[in-house]
N, C-alpha and C positions, 0 to 999 in steps of 0.2 A: 408171187403176185405179178400180174401182167402190167404192161405199161399204162393202160387205161386206168386201172385201179390205183396205181401210184400217183397219177396226176390228180385223181379225185381226192385222195387223202391229203396231198399237199395243198390243194385248193381249199379244203375244209379247214386245215390248220391256219392257213393264211387268213381265212375269213374270221375264225375265232380270235386270232391275234388282232386283227383290225378292229373287230367289235370291242375287244377288251380295252384297247388303247383309246378308242373313240369314247368309251364309257368312262375313261379316267381311272383304269385299274392301277393299283399301287405297284411299287417297285418289286415287291415279293412275287406278285402274280406274273409280272412281265418276265422275271428271272425264271420262274417255273416253266413258262411257256417256251422260253428260248433255250434254256439250258437243260430242262428236264427235272423231274422230281428227285429228291435225295441229295442235291448239291447245296452248298452253303451260300445263302444269298449275301450280297454286299450290305454294309451298314446303310441305314436309311439316309443319314447325313453325317458329315464330319463337323463336329463342333470345335471351334477355336476358342479355347478358354482365355487366351491371351489377347483376344481381339479388343475388349474394352480398354486394356492398358495401352495397346498400340494406338487406338483412336485418340486417347487422352494425350499420348506423346506427340502425335501429329498435330493436335490442336494447339499444344504448347509451342511447338516449332513454328506453326503458322502465326500465332500471337506474337512471338518474338520478332518475326519478320515484319510484322505490322507496327512494332514499337511498343508493345505491351505484353500482357500475359492473361489469357482468358481464364476467368475463375479465380484470380488472385484477389486477396483482400476481401471486402464484404461483397455480398451478392449484388449484381447489377453493375459492376465496374465495366463490363464489356471488354472488347478486344483492345481498345485504345488505352494506353497508360494514363495515369493521373498527370495533371499539369506539372507537378513537382519533378517529374522525370526529365523535363525539358530544361531544368535549371542547370547552369554551368558552373556554379560555385556555391560554397556554403552560405555566403552572404545572401544570395538569391533564394536559397532553400529556406533559410531562417525567416525570411519575410513571409513565406507562405505557411509556416507552421504555427498552430495555436500555442499559447504559452500557459503555464500554470500560474498560481498566485505568487510563487517564488521567482517567476521569470524564466524558468527552464522550459524546454519544449514539452508539450503535452502530447506524447506519442499515442496514447489511447484515444484521445479526442481526434487526433489527426487520422487515425484509422477509422473511427466512427464517421467522420465527415468525408471519407474517401479521398483525403489529400495525399495519402501514401498507400501503396499496394505492395506489402512485403511478399517476397517469394518464399516457398516452403523451405528452401535450404540453399546451400551454396551450389550443390549439384543441380544442373538444369533438369535432370531426370527425377529429382526428389518429388515424391507424391505427398499431397496435403492430407493431414489427418483431421477428423471431425473436431469441432470446437466442443469442449466439455463445459457445460453450463452448470457448475457446482460451486457453491460457496461454503467455505470451511471456516469455522470460528476458532481462533486461538485465544484461549482465556489467559488472563493475567492475574498474578497474585497481588498486583498493586491496585486492583479495582476494575470495575466495569469500564471506566473511561479509557483505560489503556488496552482493552481487548482489541484484537485484530480480526477483521472479517476478510479472509483471503478469498478472492474470486478467481476461479480457474479460467473463466471465459476470456478475459483480456490477455492471459498468459498463454493459453493454448492456441490463440490466434497467431502467436509469434513462434512458440516453441513446441517441439514434440515432448511427450511425457518423459522420455528417457533423459532429457537434459537435467531434470531435478530428481527423478526417482530411479533407483534407490540411492544414487550417489550422494546427493545432498540431503534429501529427506526420505527416510525409510517409509515404506507403505504400511508398516505395522506399528501400532502404538506401543506394543509391549516389547518390541525389539529395539534395544538401545534408545529409550525415550529421550527426546531432545529437550533441552532447556535453552530457549532462545533468549538472547539479551542484546541490548543495543551495543554493548562493548564488542560482542562477537560479530555483529553485523557490520559495525564500523571497521572491524579488522579484516573484512572481506570474506567472512564465512556466512553460510546459509543465504539469506536474502541479499547480503552484501556482495555475493558473487556478481550480481548484475546491478543492483541498486547502488549507485555511486559511480561505477565505471561507465556503464552504458545507459542506465535509466536514472530517474530522479533520485537524488541522494537522500539519505536518512536524516541529515541535519536540517533540511528545509521542507521535507514533504511529510511532516508528522501526521497531518489530518488526512493524507491520502490513504493511510493504513489504519491509524487509530481514529475511528469515526466518532469517538466521544470527544475528541479535541477539535474545536472549531478551526476553520481556515483563518488565515491572518486577517482577512477582510471583516470577519465576524467579531474580531476583537475591538474594532473601533467603537467608541462611544457615540451616543446620539449627538453630543455637542460638536459643533463644527470647529471650535477653537480648542486645540489640545494644550495641556499645560506645558510650560517652557521646557521641562526636562524631556518631554516626548517629541520635541521639535528638533532634536539633535540626532546625529547618526553615529557618532563615535563617543566612547566613554570620556575621552579628553574634553570634548565639547560639553558633555553632560556635567562633568565635574566642575566646570567653570560657573554653572548656574545653580549648583547646590550649596546651601550654607554649611559651614564647618563649625565644629565645636572647639573648645580650648585646646584639645590635643591634636587638632588638624584633621580629624576624621569627619565624615559626613554626618551632619546633624539631621537625621531623617525626620525627627519629630517636628523640628522647626520648618523643614521643607514641606511637611504636610500642612502645618498651620498657615504657611505663606502661600499655599497652593502651587508650589513649584512642581510638585508631583501629585498624582491622583490615583491611588491604588485601586485596582479592580477587585471585585468581591471574590473572584475565583477564576479557575481556568475556563469554566463554561460561562458563556455570556448570560445564561439563565440562572447562574448562582445567586442565591439570596444572601444579603448581608445580615449580620446580627446587630442588634441595637448596642450602642456604645454604653458601657457600664460605668457610671459615675460613682466609683467606690475607691477610697484610699485605705490601705491596710498598713498599720504600724508594725514593723518588724524590729524588735528591741533585743539586742544581744544581752544575755544575762550577765556576762563578765564585764561588759562595757556599755552601759545604757546610753552614753553620749553618742555612740556610733549608730544611733537609731536610723532606720531606713523607712521612708514612707513610700510604699509601693502604690503607684497610681494605675488603677485598672483602665481608666479612660485612654491613656497613652498607648496601651497595649491592645485593647479591644477595637481600636480604630484600624488595626492591622490584622489581628488574629481572632479566630473564634475560640471559645472557651476550651474546646476539646484539645487544643494544641498543648495546653499546660495541665489541665485537670482531667483525670486524676493521675496521669502518668508521671508528671514531674512533681506535682503538689497535690496532696490529699485535700479533700474539701472539708477539712477540720483543722482549726487553729492549733499549733503546737505539735503537730504530728511529725514534722521534719524541719530541722533547722538548716538554713542555707549558710554555708561557710565559704570563705574566699578560697580555701583549698579545693573544695568541690568545684567551684566555678572555674578555677584555673585548669582543672582536668576536663572541662567541657560538660560538667554536670550542672543541674539546677539552672540558675540564670546564665551560666556560661555556655549553655547549649546555643544561645543566640548572641549574647554579648561577647564580643571578641571575634566573632565570625561574620555575622551579617548586621549587627548593631554596634553601638559604640563600645570601645574596649573597656576592660576592667581597670585600666589606668585612670579613667575619668572618674575619680573617686567622688568629686563634688556633685556629680549628677545624681547620686543615690544617697550619700551620707550628708545630711544638712550641715553637720558640724564642720565639714571640710570645704564647703563652698556654697554658692547660692543654689537654691533649689530650682531646677528647671523641669519642665514637663518631659 
């Protein structure tokens, strides 16, 4: 090939290359034109899979330099930290925190109101996990009132799943099924790992978990004036206002008559009371008729519903079971209450008319 022909070929290739580039040909076409067919083209682009994590890391570093942390807490917190981060002592912090009915800090409400902004972990590089919006019901053999509705949402805003599963609570119902009790929780097991040491305690936050139990404020009666026994804070003060019987024990019946106390109908404020039963039952021992006992239903139904005694303690048929002092001293029959929460068995004249004046 002569010199003139070589110049023409080179000019043609340069023209094709210029047209291709002007037309926006892709990288593979440019590689073929420049390197020739049969060679391996370079990758179209190099993808950095760690780029999102690096961007997030840089955003956290920038937020810390500005005094807060982007994306921490609830959505919308922004790069500036909440006002509580500017407090210099616990006394200043406690003034900014909302409190529960028991007077302890309400951390969940503080998170909802954006007063606090917890970090994902101790490590500044810790990544946040999604909040799990799942409610799990823990049934109770004691009744529906004591069932617990466990909400994962307020817990996973603070803790990663591995903090509880499977070390404290296994994820399988069939694998070592757990039996939770307040004794175990108070001993620092299960929920007691956190509740008590760092979160609200089990002794004052009953309604926070057992939703069938009302908060303390819901227990207040409509009357503005409370009975004298409810105006005290310690048992020593209460005892001074309660009447005593001849044995020196509290006379609860007289306290009720004189309105020193005012029993509620039940744990729930919606609990309905039963009508007081005006019925006296004569209980006459066969071997000693003079030791007759007159059982007043009125004095008992002002406190208890019928199912507390019938038919578990006493069948609804006269003569089916005789109450003896031996049974009572063992905590059976009348001794289930008398001697523990009511007047003791030594107050003979309270039941046996022959031994003393009959009182309600």
